[in-house]
NULUM-25736 format. One record per residue (C-alpha): x, z, y; residue number from 1; residue in one letter. Coordinates in nm, 2 decimals, padded with zeros to 4 digits. Example, Ala and Ser with C-alpha at 12.3 -4.5 7.8 and 13.67 -1.06 7.14 Angstrom:
2
<site x="01.23" z="00.78" y="-00.45" i="1" aa="a"/>
<site x="01.37" z="00.71" y="-00.11" i="2" aa="s"/>
// end
This chain:
355
<site x="00.00" z="00.00" y="00.00" i="1" aa="x"/>
<site x="00.14" z="-00.09" y="00.35" i="2" aa="x"/>
<site x="00.25" z="00.22" y="00.55" i="3" aa="x"/>
<site x="00.00" z="00.16" y="00.83" i="4" aa="x"/>
<site x="-00.29" z="00.17" y="00.59" i="5" aa="x"/>
<site x="-00.16" z="00.50" y="00.44" i="6" aa="x"/>
<site x="-00.15" z="00.65" y="00.79" i="7" aa="x"/>
<site x="-00.51" z="00.54" y="00.86" i="8" aa="x"/>
<site x="-00.64" z="00.69" y="00.53" i="9" aa="x"/>
<site x="-00.46" z="01.02" y="00.60" i="10" aa="x"/>
<site x="-00.59" z="01.03" y="00.95" i="11" aa="x"/>
<site x="-00.95" z="00.96" y="00.83" i="12" aa="x"/>
<site x="-00.95" z="01.26" y="00.60" i="13" aa="x"/>
<site x="-00.90" z="01.50" y="00.90" i="14" aa="x"/>
<site x="-01.15" z="01.37" y="01.15" i="15" aa="x"/>
<site x="-01.52" z="01.48" y="01.15" i="16" aa="x"/>
<site x="-01.79" z="01.25" y="01.02" i="17" aa="x"/>
<site x="-01.93" z="01.21" y="01.37" i="18" aa="x"/>
<site x="-01.59" z="01.09" y="01.50" i="19" aa="x"/>
<site x="-01.54" z="00.83" y="01.23" i="20" aa="x"/>
<site x="-01.85" z="00.74" y="01.04" i="21" aa="x"/>
<site x="-01.87" z="00.55" y="00.71" i="22" aa="x"/>
<site x="-02.02" z="00.25" y="00.89" i="23" aa="x"/>
<site x="-01.75" z="00.25" y="01.15" i="24" aa="x"/>
<site x="-01.47" z="00.27" y="00.89" i="25" aa="x"/>
<site x="-01.64" z="-00.01" y="00.68" i="26" aa="x"/>
<site x="-01.65" z="-00.24" y="00.98" i="27" aa="x"/>
<site x="-01.29" z="-00.16" y="01.06" i="28" aa="x"/>
<site x="-01.17" z="-00.24" y="00.71" i="29" aa="x"/>
<site x="-01.38" z="-00.56" y="00.71" i="30" aa="x"/>
<site x="-01.21" z="-00.67" y="01.03" i="31" aa="x"/>
<site x="-00.87" z="-00.57" y="00.89" i="32" aa="x"/>
<site x="-00.93" z="-00.76" y="00.57" i="33" aa="x"/>
<site x="-01.02" z="-01.07" y="00.77" i="34" aa="x"/>
<site x="-00.70" z="-01.05" y="00.97" i="35" aa="x"/>
<site x="-00.49" z="-01.02" y="00.65" i="36" aa="x"/>
<site x="-00.68" z="-01.29" y="00.46" i="37" aa="x"/>
<site x="-00.66" z="-01.54" y="00.75" i="38" aa="x"/>
<site x="-00.29" z="-01.47" y="00.83" i="39" aa="x"/>
<site x="-00.09" z="-01.79" y="00.92" i="40" aa="x"/>
<site x="00.14" z="-01.72" y="00.62" i="41" aa="x"/>
<site x="-00.15" z="-01.75" y="00.37" i="42" aa="x"/>
<site x="-00.29" z="-02.05" y="00.54" i="43" aa="x"/>
<site x="00.05" z="-02.22" y="00.50" i="44" aa="x"/>
<site x="00.06" z="-02.15" y="00.13" i="45" aa="x"/>
<site x="-00.27" z="-02.33" y="00.08" i="46" aa="x"/>
<site x="-00.16" z="-02.64" y="00.27" i="47" aa="x"/>
<site x="-00.11" z="-02.95" y="00.05" i="48" aa="x"/>
<site x="00.26" z="-03.07" y="00.02" i="49" aa="x"/>
<site x="00.34" z="-03.43" y="00.08" i="50" aa="x"/>
<site x="00.67" z="-03.54" y="-00.08" i="51" aa="x"/>
<site x="00.86" z="-03.85" y="-00.20" i="52" aa="x"/>
<site x="01.01" z="-03.93" y="-00.54" i="53" aa="x"/>
<site x="01.24" z="-04.23" y="-00.57" i="54" aa="x"/>
<site x="01.41" z="-04.36" y="-00.89" i="55" aa="x"/>
<site x="01.73" z="-04.56" y="-00.93" i="56" aa="x"/>
<site x="01.87" z="-04.75" y="-01.22" i="57" aa="x"/>
<site x="02.19" z="-04.73" y="-01.44" i="58" aa="x"/>
<site x="02.48" z="-04.58" y="-01.24" i="59" aa="x"/>
<site x="02.81" z="-04.42" y="-01.26" i="60" aa="x"/>
<site x="03.17" z="-04.46" y="-01.14" i="61" aa="x"/>
<site x="03.40" z="-04.58" y="-01.42" i="62" aa="x"/>
<site x="03.56" z="-04.89" y="-01.56" i="63" aa="x"/>
<site x="03.58" z="-04.92" y="-01.93" i="64" aa="x"/>
<site x="03.83" z="-04.72" y="-02.14" i="65" aa="x"/>
<site x="04.00" z="-04.54" y="-01.86" i="66" aa="x"/>
<site x="04.14" z="-04.23" y="-02.02" i="67" aa="x"/>
<site x="04.20" z="-04.05" y="-01.69" i="68" aa="x"/>
<site x="03.92" z="-04.05" y="-01.43" i="69" aa="x"/>
<site x="03.99" z="-04.05" y="-01.06" i="70" aa="x"/>
<site x="03.80" z="-03.91" y="-00.76" i="71" aa="x"/>
<site x="03.80" z="-04.12" y="-00.44" i="72" aa="x"/>
<site x="03.44" z="-04.07" y="-00.32" i="73" aa="x"/>
<site x="03.39" z="-04.43" y="-00.43" i="74" aa="x"/>
<site x="03.03" z="-04.40" y="-00.54" i="75" aa="x"/>
<site x="02.94" z="-04.23" y="-00.21" i="76" aa="x"/>
<site x="03.12" z="-04.49" y="00.00" i="77" aa="x"/>
<site x="02.95" z="-04.78" y="-00.18" i="78" aa="x"/>
<site x="02.61" z="-04.62" y="-00.15" i="79" aa="x"/>
<site x="02.65" z="-04.57" y="00.23" i="80" aa="x"/>
<site x="02.78" z="-04.92" y="00.26" i="81" aa="x"/>
<site x="02.45" z="-05.05" y="00.11" i="82" aa="x"/>
<site x="02.22" z="-04.80" y="00.28" i="83" aa="x"/>
<site x="02.40" z="-04.65" y="00.58" i="84" aa="x"/>
<site x="02.08" z="-04.47" y="00.71" i="85" aa="x"/>
<site x="02.00" z="-04.33" y="00.36" i="86" aa="x"/>
<site x="01.66" z="-04.50" y="00.39" i="87" aa="x"/>
<site x="01.61" z="-04.51" y="00.01" i="88" aa="x"/>
<site x="01.68" z="-04.14" y="-00.03" i="89" aa="x"/>
<site x="01.36" z="-03.94" y="-00.06" i="90" aa="x"/>
<site x="01.28" z="-03.57" y="-00.11" i="91" aa="x"/>
<site x="01.34" z="-03.61" y="-00.49" i="92" aa="x"/>
<site x="01.57" z="-03.88" y="-00.62" i="93" aa="x"/>
<site x="01.62" z="-03.97" y="-00.99" i="94" aa="x"/>
<site x="01.92" z="-04.16" y="-01.12" i="95" aa="x"/>
<site x="02.03" z="-04.26" y="-01.47" i="96" aa="x"/>
<site x="02.40" z="-04.16" y="-01.49" i="97" aa="x"/>
<site x="02.53" z="-04.39" y="-01.76" i="98" aa="x"/>
<site x="02.87" z="-04.24" y="-01.84" i="99" aa="x"/>
<site x="03.03" z="-03.92" y="-01.97" i="100" aa="x"/>
<site x="03.16" z="-03.68" y="-01.70" i="101" aa="x"/>
<site x="03.51" z="-03.55" y="-01.72" i="102" aa="x"/>
<site x="03.87" z="-03.56" y="-01.60" i="103" aa="x"/>
<site x="04.02" z="-03.71" y="-01.91" i="104" aa="x"/>
<site x="03.95" z="-03.84" y="-02.26" i="105" aa="x"/>
<site x="04.20" z="-03.85" y="-02.55" i="106" aa="x"/>
<site x="03.99" z="-04.06" y="-02.79" i="107" aa="x"/>
<site x="03.70" z="-04.30" y="-02.71" i="108" aa="x"/>
<site x="03.44" z="-04.41" y="-02.97" i="109" aa="x"/>
<site x="03.61" z="-04.75" y="-03.00" i="110" aa="x"/>
<site x="03.92" z="-04.94" y="-02.89" i="111" aa="x"/>
<site x="03.88" z="-05.17" y="-02.59" i="112" aa="x"/>
<site x="03.71" z="-05.51" y="-02.67" i="113" aa="x"/>
<site x="03.50" z="-05.76" y="-02.49" i="114" aa="x"/>
<site x="03.18" z="-05.62" y="-02.64" i="115" aa="x"/>
<site x="03.26" z="-05.24" y="-02.65" i="116" aa="x"/>
<site x="03.25" z="-05.02" y="-02.35" i="117" aa="x"/>
<site x="03.34" z="-04.66" y="-02.29" i="118" aa="x"/>
<site x="03.29" z="-04.48" y="-01.96" i="119" aa="x"/>
<site x="03.41" z="-04.16" y="-01.80" i="120" aa="x"/>
<site x="03.32" z="-04.05" y="-01.45" i="121" aa="x"/>
<site x="03.53" z="-03.79" y="-01.26" i="122" aa="x"/>
<site x="03.30" z="-03.49" y="-01.18" i="123" aa="x"/>
<site x="03.37" z="-03.53" y="-00.81" i="124" aa="x"/>
<site x="03.20" z="-03.87" y="-00.81" i="125" aa="x"/>
<site x="02.88" z="-03.71" y="-00.96" i="126" aa="x"/>
<site x="02.91" z="-03.42" y="-00.71" i="127" aa="x"/>
<site x="02.92" z="-03.68" y="-00.43" i="128" aa="x"/>
<site x="02.61" z="-03.85" y="-00.56" i="129" aa="x"/>
<site x="02.43" z="-03.51" y="-00.57" i="130" aa="x"/>
<site x="02.55" z="-03.46" y="-00.21" i="131" aa="x"/>
<site x="02.38" z="-03.78" y="-00.10" i="132" aa="x"/>
<site x="02.05" z="-03.65" y="-00.23" i="133" aa="x"/>
<site x="02.04" z="-03.75" y="-00.60" i="134" aa="x"/>
<site x="01.88" z="-03.43" y="-00.74" i="135" aa="x"/>
<site x="01.70" z="-03.54" y="-01.06" i="136" aa="x"/>
<site x="01.98" z="-03.67" y="-01.28" i="137" aa="x"/>
<site x="01.94" z="-03.82" y="-01.63" i="138" aa="x"/>
<site x="02.23" z="-03.80" y="-01.86" i="139" aa="x"/>
<site x="02.10" z="-03.90" y="-02.21" i="140" aa="x"/>
<site x="02.20" z="-04.26" y="-02.29" i="141" aa="x"/>
<site x="02.42" z="-04.46" y="-02.52" i="142" aa="x"/>
<site x="02.73" z="-04.37" y="-02.32" i="143" aa="x"/>
<site x="02.68" z="-03.99" y="-02.33" i="144" aa="x"/>
<site x="02.91" z="-03.97" y="-02.63" i="145" aa="x"/>
<site x="03.17" z="-04.23" y="-02.53" i="146" aa="x"/>
<site x="03.45" z="-03.96" y="-02.54" i="147" aa="x"/>
<site x="03.50" z="-03.82" y="-02.89" i="148" aa="x"/>
<site x="03.78" z="-03.58" y="-02.80" i="149" aa="x"/>
<site x="03.92" z="-03.42" y="-02.49" i="150" aa="x"/>
<site x="04.05" z="-03.08" y="-02.38" i="151" aa="x"/>
<site x="03.71" z="-03.04" y="-02.21" i="152" aa="x"/>
<site x="03.52" z="-03.10" y="-02.53" i="153" aa="x"/>
<site x="03.35" z="-03.41" y="-02.66" i="154" aa="x"/>
<site x="03.14" z="-03.64" y="-02.43" i="155" aa="x"/>
<site x="02.81" z="-03.43" y="-02.40" i="156" aa="x"/>
<site x="02.99" z="-03.10" y="-02.39" i="157" aa="x"/>
<site x="03.25" z="-03.19" y="-02.13" i="158" aa="x"/>
<site x="02.96" z="-03.34" y="-01.92" i="159" aa="x"/>
<site x="02.76" z="-03.02" y="-01.96" i="160" aa="x"/>
<site x="03.04" z="-02.80" y="-01.84" i="161" aa="x"/>
<site x="03.08" z="-03.00" y="-01.52" i="162" aa="x"/>
<site x="02.71" z="-03.02" y="-01.44" i="163" aa="x"/>
<site x="02.69" z="-02.64" y="-01.47" i="164" aa="x"/>
<site x="02.95" z="-02.61" y="-01.20" i="165" aa="x"/>
<site x="02.77" z="-02.86" y="-00.98" i="166" aa="x"/>
<site x="02.44" z="-02.69" y="-01.03" i="167" aa="x"/>
<site x="02.59" z="-02.35" y="-00.93" i="168" aa="x"/>
<site x="02.73" z="-02.49" y="-00.61" i="169" aa="x"/>
<site x="02.39" z="-02.64" y="-00.52" i="170" aa="x"/>
<site x="02.20" z="-02.32" y="-00.62" i="171" aa="x"/>
<site x="02.43" z="-02.11" y="-00.40" i="172" aa="x"/>
<site x="02.33" z="-02.33" y="-00.10" i="173" aa="x"/>
<site x="01.96" z="-02.30" y="-00.18" i="174" aa="x"/>
<site x="01.94" z="-02.67" y="-00.29" i="175" aa="x"/>
<site x="01.76" z="-02.74" y="-00.61" i="176" aa="x"/>
<site x="01.90" z="-02.99" y="-00.86" i="177" aa="x"/>
<site x="01.79" z="-03.08" y="-01.21" i="178" aa="x"/>
<site x="02.01" z="-03.22" y="-01.48" i="179" aa="x"/>
<site x="01.87" z="-03.33" y="-01.82" i="180" aa="x"/>
<site x="02.00" z="-03.51" y="-02.12" i="181" aa="x"/>
<site x="02.30" z="-03.30" y="-02.24" i="182" aa="x"/>
<site x="02.30" z="-02.93" y="-02.34" i="183" aa="x"/>
<site x="02.48" z="-02.66" y="-02.53" i="184" aa="x"/>
<site x="02.14" z="-02.52" y="-02.66" i="185" aa="x"/>
<site x="01.85" z="-02.75" y="-02.75" i="186" aa="x"/>
<site x="01.61" z="-02.49" y="-02.61" i="187" aa="x"/>
<site x="01.73" z="-02.58" y="-02.26" i="188" aa="x"/>
<site x="01.68" z="-02.96" y="-02.29" i="189" aa="x"/>
<site x="01.38" z="-02.96" y="-02.05" i="190" aa="x"/>
<site x="01.49" z="-02.90" y="-01.69" i="191" aa="x"/>
<site x="01.25" z="-02.71" y="-01.46" i="192" aa="x"/>
<site x="01.28" z="-02.63" y="-01.09" i="193" aa="x"/>
<site x="01.10" z="-02.58" y="-00.76" i="194" aa="x"/>
<site x="01.21" z="-02.81" y="-00.48" i="195" aa="x"/>
<site x="01.18" z="-02.72" y="-00.11" i="196" aa="x"/>
<site x="01.07" z="-03.01" y="00.10" i="197" aa="x"/>
<site x="01.00" z="-03.02" y="00.47" i="198" aa="x"/>
<site x="00.63" z="-02.97" y="00.39" i="199" aa="x"/>
<site x="00.66" z="-02.70" y="00.12" i="200" aa="x"/>
<site x="00.77" z="-02.64" y="-00.23" i="201" aa="x"/>
<site x="00.70" z="-02.87" y="-00.53" i="202" aa="x"/>
<site x="00.75" z="-02.76" y="-00.90" i="203" aa="x"/>
<site x="00.92" z="-03.03" y="-01.11" i="204" aa="x"/>
<site x="00.95" z="-03.07" y="-01.49" i="205" aa="x"/>
<site x="01.21" z="-03.32" y="-01.61" i="206" aa="x"/>
<site x="01.34" z="-03.45" y="-01.94" i="207" aa="x"/>
<site x="01.60" z="-03.73" y="-02.00" i="208" aa="x"/>
<site x="01.62" z="-03.85" y="-02.36" i="209" aa="x"/>
<site x="01.79" z="-04.12" y="-02.57" i="210" aa="x"/>
<site x="01.60" z="-04.35" y="-02.79" i="211" aa="x"/>
<site x="01.85" z="-04.35" y="-03.08" i="212" aa="x"/>
<site x="02.15" z="-04.16" y="-03.20" i="213" aa="x"/>
<site x="02.23" z="-03.99" y="-03.53" i="214" aa="x"/>
<site x="02.26" z="-03.62" y="-03.61" i="215" aa="x"/>
<site x="02.61" z="-03.61" y="-03.45" i="216" aa="x"/>
<site x="02.50" z="-03.77" y="-03.13" i="217" aa="x"/>
<site x="02.18" z="-03.56" y="-03.10" i="218" aa="x"/>
<site x="02.34" z="-03.23" y="-03.16" i="219" aa="x"/>
<site x="02.41" z="-03.19" y="-02.78" i="220" aa="x"/>
<site x="02.21" z="-03.49" y="-02.64" i="221" aa="x"/>
<site x="01.84" z="-03.50" y="-02.59" i="222" aa="x"/>
<site x="01.70" z="-03.76" y="-02.84" i="223" aa="x"/>
<site x="01.35" z="-03.88" y="-02.89" i="224" aa="x"/>
<site x="01.36" z="-03.77" y="-03.25" i="225" aa="x"/>
<site x="01.30" z="-03.42" y="-03.11" i="226" aa="x"/>
<site x="01.06" z="-03.52" y="-02.83" i="227" aa="x"/>
<site x="00.75" z="-03.37" y="-02.98" i="228" aa="x"/>
<site x="00.90" z="-03.02" y="-02.96" i="229" aa="x"/>
<site x="00.88" z="-03.05" y="-02.58" i="230" aa="x"/>
<site x="00.52" z="-03.18" y="-02.55" i="231" aa="x"/>
<site x="00.35" z="-02.84" y="-02.53" i="232" aa="x"/>
<site x="00.58" z="-02.73" y="-02.24" i="233" aa="x"/>
<site x="00.50" z="-03.05" y="-02.05" i="234" aa="x"/>
<site x="00.13" z="-03.01" y="-02.11" i="235" aa="x"/>
<site x="00.11" z="-02.66" y="-01.95" i="236" aa="x"/>
<site x="00.34" z="-02.74" y="-01.65" i="237" aa="x"/>
<site x="00.20" z="-02.82" y="-01.31" i="238" aa="x"/>
<site x="00.35" z="-03.02" y="-01.02" i="239" aa="x"/>
<site x="00.54" z="-03.34" y="-01.08" i="240" aa="x"/>
<site x="00.64" z="-03.41" y="-01.45" i="241" aa="x"/>
<site x="00.90" z="-03.68" y="-01.52" i="242" aa="x"/>
<site x="01.01" z="-03.84" y="-01.85" i="243" aa="x"/>
<site x="01.31" z="-04.07" y="-01.85" i="244" aa="x"/>
<site x="01.41" z="-04.25" y="-02.17" i="245" aa="x"/>
<site x="01.71" z="-04.48" y="-02.24" i="246" aa="x"/>
<site x="01.72" z="-04.75" y="-02.51" i="247" aa="x"/>
<site x="02.02" z="-04.93" y="-02.66" i="248" aa="x"/>
<site x="01.88" z="-05.25" y="-02.81" i="249" aa="x"/>
<site x="01.56" z="-05.45" y="-02.83" i="250" aa="x"/>
<site x="01.39" z="-05.26" y="-03.10" i="251" aa="x"/>
<site x="01.47" z="-04.92" y="-02.95" i="252" aa="x"/>
<site x="01.33" z="-05.05" y="-02.61" i="253" aa="x"/>
<site x="01.01" z="-05.14" y="-02.78" i="254" aa="x"/>
<site x="01.00" z="-04.78" y="-02.92" i="255" aa="x"/>
<site x="01.07" z="-04.66" y="-02.56" i="256" aa="x"/>
<site x="00.76" z="-04.83" y="-02.43" i="257" aa="x"/>
<site x="00.54" z="-04.69" y="-02.70" i="258" aa="x"/>
<site x="00.66" z="-04.34" y="-02.63" i="259" aa="x"/>
<site x="00.61" z="-04.37" y="-02.26" i="260" aa="x"/>
<site x="00.26" z="-04.50" y="-02.31" i="261" aa="x"/>
<site x="00.18" z="-04.21" y="-02.55" i="262" aa="x"/>
<site x="00.30" z="-03.94" y="-02.32" i="263" aa="x"/>
<site x="00.11" z="-04.09" y="-02.03" i="264" aa="x"/>
<site x="-00.21" z="-04.12" y="-02.24" i="265" aa="x"/>
<site x="-00.18" z="-03.76" y="-02.34" i="266" aa="x"/>
<site x="-00.14" z="-03.65" y="-01.98" i="267" aa="x"/>
<site x="00.21" z="-03.50" y="-02.04" i="268" aa="x"/>
<site x="00.38" z="-03.68" y="-01.75" i="269" aa="x"/>
<site x="00.31" z="-03.83" y="-01.41" i="270" aa="x"/>
<site x="00.60" z="-04.07" y="-01.39" i="271" aa="x"/>
<site x="00.74" z="-04.24" y="-01.70" i="272" aa="x"/>
<site x="01.08" z="-04.42" y="-01.65" i="273" aa="x"/>
<site x="01.28" z="-04.64" y="-01.89" i="274" aa="x"/>
<site x="01.63" z="-04.78" y="-01.88" i="275" aa="x"/>
<site x="01.86" z="-04.98" y="-02.11" i="276" aa="x"/>
<site x="01.81" z="-05.35" y="-02.07" i="277" aa="x"/>
<site x="02.01" z="-05.37" y="-01.75" i="278" aa="x"/>
<site x="01.74" z="-05.57" y="-01.57" i="279" aa="x"/>
<site x="01.42" z="-05.46" y="-01.39" i="280" aa="x"/>
<site x="01.09" z="-05.49" y="-01.57" i="281" aa="x"/>
<site x="00.73" z="-05.46" y="-01.45" i="282" aa="x"/>
<site x="00.61" z="-05.15" y="-01.26" i="283" aa="x"/>
<site x="00.26" z="-05.02" y="-01.36" i="284" aa="x"/>
<site x="00.01" z="-04.83" y="-01.15" i="285" aa="x"/>
<site x="-00.21" z="-04.66" y="-01.41" i="286" aa="x"/>
<site x="-00.55" z="-04.52" y="-01.34" i="287" aa="x"/>
<site x="-00.63" z="-04.25" y="-01.59" i="288" aa="x"/>
<site x="-00.90" z="-03.97" y="-01.63" i="289" aa="x"/>
<site x="-00.63" z="-03.73" y="-01.50" i="290" aa="x"/>
<site x="-00.54" z="-03.93" y="-01.19" i="291" aa="x"/>
<site x="-00.31" z="-04.22" y="-01.11" i="292" aa="x"/>
<site x="00.03" z="-04.24" y="-01.29" i="293" aa="x"/>
<site x="00.34" z="-04.46" y="-01.27" i="294" aa="x"/>
<site x="00.53" z="-04.64" y="-01.55" i="295" aa="x"/>
<site x="00.85" z="-04.84" y="-01.50" i="296" aa="x"/>
<site x="01.00" z="-04.94" y="-01.83" i="297" aa="x"/>
<site x="01.34" z="-05.05" y="-01.68" i="298" aa="x"/>
<site x="01.48" z="-05.02" y="-01.33" i="299" aa="x"/>
<site x="01.78" z="-05.23" y="-01.41" i="300" aa="x"/>
<site x="02.13" z="-05.15" y="-01.27" i="301" aa="x"/>
<site x="02.26" z="-04.97" y="-00.96" i="302" aa="x"/>
<site x="02.61" z="-04.88" y="-00.84" i="303" aa="x"/>
<site x="02.84" z="-04.90" y="-01.14" i="304" aa="x"/>
<site x="03.18" z="-05.08" y="-01.14" i="305" aa="x"/>
<site x="03.17" z="-05.12" y="-01.52" i="306" aa="x"/>
<site x="02.85" z="-05.33" y="-01.51" i="307" aa="x"/>
<site x="02.83" z="-05.71" y="-01.44" i="308" aa="x"/>
<site x="02.63" z="-05.91" y="-01.19" i="309" aa="x"/>
<site x="02.26" z="-05.85" y="-01.20" i="310" aa="x"/>
<site x="02.03" z="-05.96" y="-00.90" i="311" aa="x"/>
<site x="01.71" z="-05.82" y="-01.05" i="312" aa="x"/>
<site x="01.70" z="-05.44" y="-01.01" i="313" aa="x"/>
<site x="01.46" z="-05.21" y="-00.84" i="314" aa="x"/>
<site x="01.45" z="-04.87" y="-00.66" i="315" aa="x"/>
<site x="01.11" z="-04.72" y="-00.74" i="316" aa="x"/>
<site x="00.95" z="-04.55" y="-00.44" i="317" aa="x"/>
<site x="00.66" z="-04.31" y="-00.46" i="318" aa="x"/>
<site x="00.48" z="-04.07" y="-00.23" i="319" aa="x"/>
<site x="00.27" z="-03.78" y="-00.37" i="320" aa="x"/>
<site x="00.06" z="-03.49" y="-00.25" i="321" aa="x"/>
<site x="00.08" z="-03.15" y="-00.43" i="322" aa="x"/>
<site x="-00.19" z="-02.89" y="-00.37" i="323" aa="x"/>
<site x="-00.05" z="-02.55" y="-00.45" i="324" aa="x"/>
<site x="-00.40" z="-02.39" y="-00.45" i="325" aa="x"/>
<site x="-00.55" z="-02.62" y="-00.72" i="326" aa="x"/>
<site x="-00.21" z="-02.72" y="-00.86" i="327" aa="x"/>
<site x="-00.34" z="-03.08" y="-00.84" i="328" aa="x"/>
<site x="-00.12" z="-03.38" y="-00.79" i="329" aa="x"/>
<site x="-00.22" z="-03.71" y="-00.63" i="330" aa="x"/>
<site x="-00.03" z="-04.04" y="-00.58" i="331" aa="x"/>
<site x="-00.05" z="-04.18" y="-00.23" i="332" aa="x"/>
<site x="00.20" z="-04.47" y="-00.22" i="333" aa="x"/>
<site x="00.39" z="-04.68" y="-00.47" i="334" aa="x"/>
<site x="00.64" z="-04.96" y="-00.41" i="335" aa="x"/>
<site x="00.96" z="-05.11" y="-00.55" i="336" aa="x"/>
<site x="01.26" z="-05.22" y="-00.34" i="337" aa="x"/>
<site x="01.45" z="-05.50" y="-00.51" i="338" aa="x"/>
<site x="01.83" z="-05.44" y="-00.52" i="339" aa="x"/>
<site x="02.09" z="-05.70" y="-00.62" i="340" aa="x"/>
<site x="02.41" z="-05.55" y="-00.77" i="341" aa="x"/>
<site x="02.75" z="-05.69" y="-00.88" i="342" aa="x"/>
<site x="02.93" z="-05.39" y="-01.03" i="343" aa="x"/>
<site x="02.98" z="-05.13" y="-00.75" i="344" aa="x"/>
<site x="02.85" z="-05.36" y="-00.48" i="345" aa="x"/>
<site x="02.47" z="-05.36" y="-00.42" i="346" aa="x"/>
<site x="02.25" z="-05.49" y="-00.15" i="347" aa="x"/>
<site x="01.88" z="-05.43" y="-00.06" i="348" aa="x"/>
<site x="01.63" z="-05.71" y="-00.08" i="349" aa="x"/>
<site x="01.25" z="-05.74" y="-00.04" i="350" aa="x"/>
<site x="01.00" z="-05.46" y="-00.12" i="351" aa="x"/>
<site x="00.68" z="-05.50" y="-00.33" i="352" aa="x"/>
<site x="00.40" z="-05.27" y="-00.25" i="353" aa="x"/>
<site x="00.16" z="-05.16" y="-00.53" i="354" aa="x"/>
<site x="-00.03" z="-04.90" y="-00.34" i="355" aa="x"/>
// end
């Protein structure tokens, strides 16, 4: 009980009934209750929160089979060169980071060849990407296990160690960031957080998973073989729910599409994202009994020096409203900005509006 209320109650026990009648006290507390219930703080809590969520394609900073990674803020420089005003950066920004993260690798999964690739990004490059605003980062893909042996652990474990440090730095500054796709304990595969935006806080649930992999790969990488274990958690979560899957060939990409459709139909997610083919595919605005949802089965490429020329890529742009009182979510806008990329060099093209 607030101290001033205690004082009022103590005082009321010592006054005569004529000085402070029941009716008078009842009116007083009604007025006091009205003041408390209608305080500006409570009104702000009930206000709907408008926010943006944008999604970018396959990214990283590595050329194939480099045993020692380097940090030159290269990803950051090339992003700013493409988008100097950070016009594509929203409140929440997903990116598929298609490399392991570490300082060195003693043994890659294969020797160098024209058809075999192995990538390793220095942790500072990923930290720079997070500093630009990429705060929903997917790490489950066919390059998560490129490094079989290093003094930092194998691919997923060395990545996990570095993202823990990046997350601590962000948390210490009060900035939320979600990583998903690699872990030391499968129970922590789903990443959950609350993001502060200029208009208020938004709860976010995020899972990045690989459509493929054997028992060795999937020991420390989120794989779709275990996806059903996370369905109940997504079902009960409120706010924005994001599922991002990565395929590695045509058949696994077909499986990816089936899984995305199933999770959307079951109302487990609000945005379903795919990657793998290295070219943009169709964006879908879906009207469901649970509200409008978004599906994009492939965003294509983004800044990555190890990838070739691809003019057909997109940055998915969405705007939502979250009502903290009802915990309801509504899609307000949907568009896709085309991006042409040649390795690390990307340029923005036209934008297609869906809503």
